[in-house]
C-alpha positions as CSV (number, residue, x, y, z in Angstrom):
1,M,-14.7,149.9,-92.0
2,R,-12.9,151.9,-89.4
3,N,-10.8,154.8,-90.3
4,P,-7.1,153.7,-89.9
5,V,-5.9,157.1,-88.9
6,K,-8.3,157.2,-86.0
7,V,-7.1,153.8,-85.0
8,F,-3.4,154.8,-85.1
9,I,-4.1,158.0,-83.0
10,G,-6.0,156.0,-80.4
11,V,-3.1,153.5,-80.0
12,V,-0.6,156.3,-79.6
13,F,-2.8,158.0,-77.0
14,V,-3.1,154.7,-75.0
15,L,0.7,154.2,-75.0
16,I,1.3,157.8,-73.8
17,V,-1.1,157.4,-71.0
18,F,0.5,154.0,-70.0
19,L,4.0,155.5,-69.9
20,L,2.8,158.4,-67.8
21,C,1.2,156.1,-65.3
22,L,4.5,154.1,-64.7
23,P,6.4,154.9,-61.3
24,P,9.7,156.8,-61.7
25,Q,12.7,154.4,-62.1
26,T,15.7,154.9,-59.6
27,Q,19.2,154.8,-60.7
28,Q,21.3,151.9,-59.3
29,V,24.4,153.1,-57.4
30,L,27.5,150.9,-57.6
31,P,29.4,150.3,-54.3
32,R,32.6,152.5,-54.0
33,P,35.9,150.8,-53.1
34,Q,36.6,150.8,-49.3
35,T,39.4,153.1,-48.3
36,S,39.0,153.0,-44.5
37,P,40.7,150.3,-42.5
38,P,38.8,147.1,-42.0
39,P,36.8,146.8,-38.7
40,R,38.5,145.1,-35.8
41,D,38.0,141.4,-35.2
42,T,35.8,141.3,-32.1
43,H,37.5,138.1,-31.0
44,Q,40.9,139.8,-30.8
45,S,42.1,141.5,-27.6
46,A,41.7,145.2,-27.3
47,T,45.5,145.5,-27.0
48,T,46.2,143.8,-30.3
49,R,46.9,147.2,-31.9
50,T,48.0,150.4,-30.2
51,A,46.9,153.8,-31.3
52,P,50.2,154.4,-33.2
53,E,49.7,151.1,-35.0
54,E,46.2,152.1,-36.0
55,R,47.4,155.4,-37.3
56,A,50.3,153.7,-39.1
57,A,47.8,151.3,-40.7
58,M,45.7,154.3,-41.9
59,L,48.7,156.0,-43.4
60,N,50.1,152.7,-44.7
61,V,53.4,153.2,-42.7
62,Q,55.5,150.3,-41.2
63,V,56.2,150.8,-37.5
64,E,59.7,149.4,-36.9
65,T,60.9,151.1,-33.7
66,P,59.4,152.2,-30.4
67,L,60.6,155.8,-31.2
68,Q,58.7,155.7,-34.5
69,A,55.6,154.5,-32.8
70,A,56.0,157.2,-30.1
71,M,56.3,159.9,-32.7
72,L,53.1,158.6,-34.4
73,W,51.3,158.6,-31.0
74,R,52.5,162.2,-30.4
75,D,51.1,163.3,-33.8
76,A,47.8,161.5,-33.2
77,F,47.3,162.7,-29.7
78,P,49.1,166.1,-29.3
79,E,47.3,167.1,-26.1
80,Q,48.2,163.8,-24.3
81,A,51.8,164.1,-25.6
82,I,52.1,167.6,-24.0
83,R,50.9,166.2,-20.7
84,F,53.2,163.2,-20.9
85,A,56.2,165.5,-21.6
86,A,55.4,167.6,-18.5
87,L,55.2,164.3,-16.5
88,V,58.7,163.3,-17.7
89,D,60.2,166.7,-16.9
90,S,58.7,166.6,-13.4
91,K,60.6,163.3,-12.8
92,N,63.9,164.9,-13.6
93,V,64.7,167.2,-10.8
94,P,68.0,169.1,-10.1
95,I,70.6,166.9,-8.4
96,F,72.7,168.2,-5.5
97,F,74.8,165.3,-4.3
98,Y,77.4,166.1,-1.6
99,G,79.7,163.3,-0.3
100,L,82.5,162.8,2.3
101,C,85.1,160.1,2.4
102,L,86.4,159.0,5.8
103,D,88.8,156.2,7.0
104,Q,88.0,153.9,9.9
105,D,89.3,156.4,12.4
106,G,87.1,159.2,11.0
107,N,89.8,161.1,9.2
108,P,89.1,162.7,5.8
109,L,90.4,160.8,2.9
110,E,91.9,162.6,-0.1
111,G,92.3,161.3,-3.6
112,V,89.5,158.8,-3.7
113,R,88.4,158.1,-7.3
114,L,84.6,157.9,-7.5
115,K,82.3,156.8,-10.2
116,L,78.9,158.4,-9.9
117,G,75.7,157.7,-11.7
118,V,72.4,159.6,-12.3
119,R,69.3,158.1,-13.7
120,Q,67.5,160.5,-16.1
121,W,64.1,159.7,-17.7
122,R,63.7,160.3,-21.4
123,G,60.9,159.5,-23.9
124,V,58.1,160.9,-26.1
125,S,55.4,158.4,-24.9
126,R,55.1,155.3,-22.7
127,L,56.2,153.3,-25.7
128,D,59.8,154.6,-25.6
129,L,60.1,155.8,-22.0
130,Q,63.3,154.7,-20.4
131,G,65.7,155.6,-17.7
132,V,69.1,156.5,-19.0
133,E,72.2,156.1,-16.8
134,L,74.5,159.1,-16.9
135,A,78.1,158.4,-15.7
136,F,80.3,161.0,-13.9
137,E,83.8,160.8,-12.2
138,R,85.0,162.8,-9.2
139,I,88.1,162.9,-6.9
140,S,87.8,163.7,-3.3
141,D,89.6,166.9,-2.1
142,K,91.9,167.4,0.9
143,G,88.8,167.5,3.2
144,G,87.6,164.2,1.7
145,R,84.6,166.0,0.0
146,F,83.2,165.7,-3.4
147,E,80.0,166.8,-5.1
148,L,77.8,166.3,-8.2
149,T,75.6,169.2,-9.3
150,G,74.3,170.8,-12.6
151,V,72.4,167.7,-13.8
152,N,68.8,166.6,-13.6
153,G,67.4,163.2,-12.8
154,D,65.6,161.3,-10.1
155,V,68.2,159.0,-8.5
156,A,71.9,159.5,-8.0
157,G,74.5,157.3,-6.3
158,V,78.0,156.1,-6.0
159,D,78.8,153.1,-8.2
160,D,82.4,152.6,-7.3
161,A,85.1,154.2,-5.0
162,Q,88.8,153.3,-5.0
163,K,92.0,154.4,-3.3
164,E,95.2,152.5,-3.2
165,G,95.7,150.7,0.1
166,Y,92.0,151.1,1.2
167,T,88.8,149.2,0.9
168,W,85.5,150.9,0.4
169,M,83.0,149.5,3.0
170,K,79.8,149.8,0.9
171,K,76.7,149.8,2.9
172,G,73.3,149.5,1.2
173,S,72.7,150.6,-2.4
174,G,74.7,153.8,-2.2
175,S,71.9,155.6,-4.0
176,V,69.8,158.7,-3.1
177,D,66.2,159.3,-4.3
178,F,66.0,163.0,-5.1
179,W,62.5,162.8,-6.7
180,G,60.5,160.8,-4.2
181,R,62.8,161.7,-1.3
182,R,62.3,158.2,0.2
183,T,65.9,158.1,1.3
184,F,68.3,160.5,3.1
185,V,69.1,163.5,0.9
186,P,72.6,164.8,1.5
187,T,73.4,168.5,1.9
188,L,76.7,170.4,2.5
189,D,76.1,170.2,6.3
190,R,75.0,166.5,6.2
191,P,76.9,164.9,3.3
192,F,76.6,161.3,2.1
193,I,79.5,159.5,4.0
194,L,81.6,156.8,2.5
195,H,83.7,154.7,4.9
196,F,87.0,153.2,4.0
197,W,89.2,150.7,5.7
198,K,93.0,151.0,5.6
199,K,94.4,147.6,4.8
200,R,96.7,146.1,7.4
201,G,97.5,143.0,5.4
202,A,95.3,140.0,4.9
203,E,96.1,136.8,6.8
204,P,95.2,133.2,5.9
205,L,91.5,132.5,6.7
206,Y,89.1,129.7,6.5
207,V,86.0,130.8,4.6
208,A,82.8,128.7,5.2
209,Q,79.8,129.5,3.0
210,P,77.1,126.9,2.5
211,F,75.5,126.9,-0.9
212,N,72.3,128.9,-1.2
213,F,69.8,129.6,1.6
214,Q,69.5,127.1,4.4
215,P,66.1,126.1,5.9
216,I,65.5,126.6,9.6
217,A,62.5,125.6,11.7
218,C,60.7,128.5,13.4
219,N,60.1,126.6,16.7
220,G,63.5,127.2,18.2
221,V,65.1,123.9,17.2
222,A,68.7,124.7,16.5
223,V,70.8,123.7,13.5
224,S,74.6,123.4,13.8
225,Y,77.4,124.0,11.3
226,D,81.1,123.7,11.2
227,L,83.0,127.0,11.0
228,V,85.9,125.5,9.0
229,T,84.1,123.4,6.3
230,G,80.6,124.9,6.4
231,A,79.1,121.4,6.7
232,K,75.9,120.8,8.6
233,I,76.5,118.6,11.6
234,G,74.3,116.6,14.0
235,E,73.6,117.3,17.7
236,T,75.7,114.3,18.6
237,Q,78.9,116.0,17.5
238,N,80.5,119.1,18.9
239,P,79.1,122.0,16.8
240,S,81.2,124.9,15.9
241,I,78.3,127.3,15.6
242,R,74.6,127.0,16.3
243,F,71.6,128.9,14.9
244,S,67.9,128.9,16.0
245,L,64.8,130.9,15.1
246,V,61.6,131.6,17.1
247,R,58.6,133.0,15.2
248,N,55.1,133.8,16.5
249,P,53.0,132.5,14.9
250,E,55.2,129.6,13.9
251,I,53.3,128.8,10.7
252,L,52.5,131.6,8.3
253,P,49.8,131.4,5.6
254,Q,50.4,131.6,1.9
255,Q,48.9,135.0,1.4
256,N,48.0,138.1,3.5
257,K,50.9,137.5,6.0
258,P,50.5,139.6,9.1
259,K,53.5,141.2,10.9
260,F,54.9,138.8,13.5
261,D,57.4,138.5,16.3
262,W,60.6,136.8,15.4
263,Q,64.1,136.4,16.9
264,F,67.2,134.8,15.5
265,T,69.9,133.5,17.9
266,V,73.6,132.8,17.2
267,E,75.7,130.7,19.6
268,V,79.2,129.4,19.6
269,P,79.2,126.5,22.1
270,G,82.2,126.8,24.4
271,G,83.0,130.2,22.8
272,M,81.6,133.7,22.7
273,V,79.9,136.0,20.2
274,Q,78.8,139.6,19.8
275,R,76.9,141.6,17.2
276,T,78.6,144.6,15.6
277,M,76.7,147.5,14.0
278,T,79.7,148.5,11.8
279,N,80.4,147.2,8.3
280,M,84.1,147.6,8.8
281,A,84.5,144.2,10.5
282,F,88.1,143.5,9.7
283,L,89.5,143.6,13.2
284,A,87.8,141.6,16.0
285,P,87.6,143.2,19.4
286,R,89.3,141.5,22.4
287,D,86.3,141.8,24.7
288,G,82.6,142.6,24.8
289,Y,81.5,139.0,23.9
290,G,78.6,137.0,25.3
291,T,77.5,133.4,25.2
292,D,75.0,134.2,22.5
293,A,73.6,137.0,20.4
294,H,70.1,137.8,19.2
295,F,68.4,140.0,16.7
296,G,64.9,140.3,15.3
297,F,61.7,142.4,15.6
298,K,58.5,142.7,17.5
299,S,55.4,143.0,15.4
300,D,54.7,146.5,16.6
301,D,58.2,147.8,15.9
302,P,58.0,150.8,13.5
303,E,61.2,149.5,11.8
304,W,59.9,146.0,11.5
305,A,61.3,143.9,8.6
306,S,61.1,140.2,7.8
307,D,64.4,140.2,5.8
308,K,67.4,141.3,7.8
309,R,71.2,141.3,7.6
310,A,73.6,141.3,10.5
311,V,77.3,141.0,11.2
312,F,78.9,139.2,14.2
313,F,82.3,138.7,15.7
314,Y,82.9,135.4,17.5
315,K,85.7,133.7,19.4
316,T,85.8,129.9,19.4
317,A,86.5,127.7,22.4
318,R,90.2,127.5,21.3
319,G,90.6,131.2,21.1
320,H,90.2,131.8,17.3
321,Y,88.6,135.0,16.1
322,G,86.2,135.1,13.3
323,R,83.5,137.2,11.6
324,L,80.0,136.0,10.6
325,D,77.9,137.7,7.9
326,L,74.3,136.6,8.2
327,R,71.0,137.2,6.4
328,V,67.6,135.9,7.6
329,T,64.4,135.7,5.6
330,A,61.7,135.1,8.2
331,A,58.5,135.5,6.2
332,L,58.4,132.2,4.3
333,S,55.1,130.4,4.3
334,G,54.8,127.2,6.3
335,P,56.7,126.1,9.4
336,N,60.2,127.1,8.1
337,A,62.2,130.2,7.4
338,S,65.6,130.5,5.6
339,F,69.0,132.0,6.1
340,E,72.4,132.3,4.6
341,W,75.7,132.9,6.2
342,T,79.4,133.3,5.5
343,S,82.2,132.8,8.1
344,Y,85.8,134.1,8.1
345,L,87.9,132.3,10.7
346,N,91.5,133.1,11.5
347,P,93.2,130.0,12.9
348,S,96.3,131.7,14.0
349,G,94.7,133.4,17.0
350,S,95.1,136.9,15.4
351,P,92.1,139.2,15.5
352,V,92.8,140.4,11.9
353,L,90.0,139.3,9.6
354,E,91.0,141.0,6.3
355,Y,90.3,138.5,3.5
356,D,92.4,137.9,0.4
357,P,91.1,135.1,-1.9
358,A,94.7,134.1,-2.7
359,K,95.3,133.3,1.0
360,R,92.2,131.3,1.6
361,L,92.9,128.1,3.5
362,K,91.6,124.8,2.3
363,P,89.5,123.0,4.9
364,P,90.3,119.5,6.0
365,A,88.5,117.0,3.9
366,H,87.7,114.3,6.5
367,S,86.8,116.1,9.7
368,P,83.6,118.2,9.7
369,T,84.3,119.4,13.3
370,S,88.0,120.0,13.2
371,D,87.7,123.4,14.8
372,L,86.4,122.2,18.1
373,Q,86.8,118.4,18.2
374,A,89.9,116.3,18.2
375,P,89.7,112.8,16.7
376,A,88.6,110.2,19.2
377,P,91.4,107.9,20.5
378,A,91.7,104.5,18.8
379,S,89.9,101.6,20.5
380,V,92.1,99.5,22.8
381,P,91.6,95.7,23.0
382,P,90.7,94.5,26.4
383,G,93.5,93.3,28.5
384,T,96.2,95.4,26.8
385,V,98.1,98.3,28.1
386,P,98.8,100.8,25.3
387,S,102.1,102.6,25.3
388,A,102.2,106.3,26.3
389,A,101.7,108.7,23.5
390,P,104.9,110.4,22.3
391,P,105.3,114.1,23.3
392,P,104.3,116.5,20.5
393,A,107.2,117.6,18.4
394,A,108.0,121.3,18.1
395,N,106.3,123.1,15.2
396,R,104.5,120.0,14.3
397,S,101.2,120.5,12.5
398,A,98.4,118.2,11.6
399,P,99.0,116.2,8.4
400,F,95.5,116.8,7.1
401,L,95.8,120.6,7.3
402,A,97.5,123.0,4.9
403,Q,100.7,124.4,6.4
404,P,99.5,127.0,8.9
405,P,101.2,130.3,9.8
406,T,104.1,130.3,12.2
407,G,103.2,129.6,15.8
408,F,99.9,127.9,14.9
409,Q,99.6,124.9,17.2
410,V,95.8,124.4,17.7
411,L,94.1,122.6,14.9
412,T,96.0,119.3,15.1
413,N,95.0,115.7,15.0
414,R,96.8,115.0,18.3
415,G,94.4,114.1,21.1
416,P,95.2,113.6,24.8
417,A,97.3,110.7,25.8
418,L,95.4,107.4,26.0
419,P,94.2,106.4,29.4
420,P,95.9,103.6,31.3
421,G,94.8,100.1,30.3
422,V,92.3,98.2,32.4
423,P,93.5,94.8,33.6
424,P,91.3,91.9,32.7
425,R,88.7,90.8,35.2
426,P,89.7,87.5,36.9
427,P,87.4,84.6,36.2
428,Q,84.7,83.9,38.8
């Protein structure tokens, strides 16, 4: 029989050896809760979140305004914010705006009330960058001068100018680019000039203005319009004014349009026309007219443009003076270009072309060519001799026209007396 003590000791020894031979057991680590923002969805656009929005998500802050987002961006990227602030400051340069007010005769104009504006850039980042318009008021002195200094910005200009009894003849935008210096920058010796027209009293005018731009072929085929109604008329009728355009090449591609030669022609059949380079076109000249007038550009002209405005004076076949404001857009694709025009016609024979909407004359409703063409005589049955037309009564005006000014005796429905009747042919 075995000794039980020895058996027990042997069993314990075997257990100890077994435990010592086991590999060391590693402690299981539980995953920690995620505190960083979730990864971006690769299917979303890279512009789904901006840097300020990412930072706001990390800080658990709600971005509500561009300024708040810009402030977060400045805090997140301080070096870029410093460079951006320097860029904004470089856009706002000192403004030295000197101006001069003159009437149509070149005399200084005192007491003109001017509203000036300066654009100033502000912002912490691109998210809140904006141009703020600063408003100023000035009054011209005895020499007609005014100035605006002591403020920073990139563009300054005249928004409005008023003086009792005068009209400001604004030309262009009236703004000056002080930062890029892409425009004329005024100085004390070369000021920014504002021209004013002293009103002489508006007279009744016909105003013709077709709706929107009108198409025109680029092969020289003319289109004709009536100067009283603005209606487009056919070549079989007597036109009041005629336009034509020649472009080389005639047809332009949709893209990559090259510079091209183009010329626009204005004609007043039976009358005369001339172009004026002044924007104070309120008094038509008595002479200097031609049978037509042209404007346009050659492709190698350094001042070439495909969109051009022009002003013309004209005199109709019956001696009426008028003004034509014209704009041509010549760079349209295909065989056509477009243009728009406005005519101011004084039917009294006076060269005064000042316009007052309250004195605008209503055009006749039934005659699209009433300015140049009298109604055709009524047909006469064969074999009848019509009676002679009665002599025109004094101060008699056409029934289809509004009552014209005193002395107006041109636009009437009275044609020449009917020709003598033709006796019937005797039977053969």
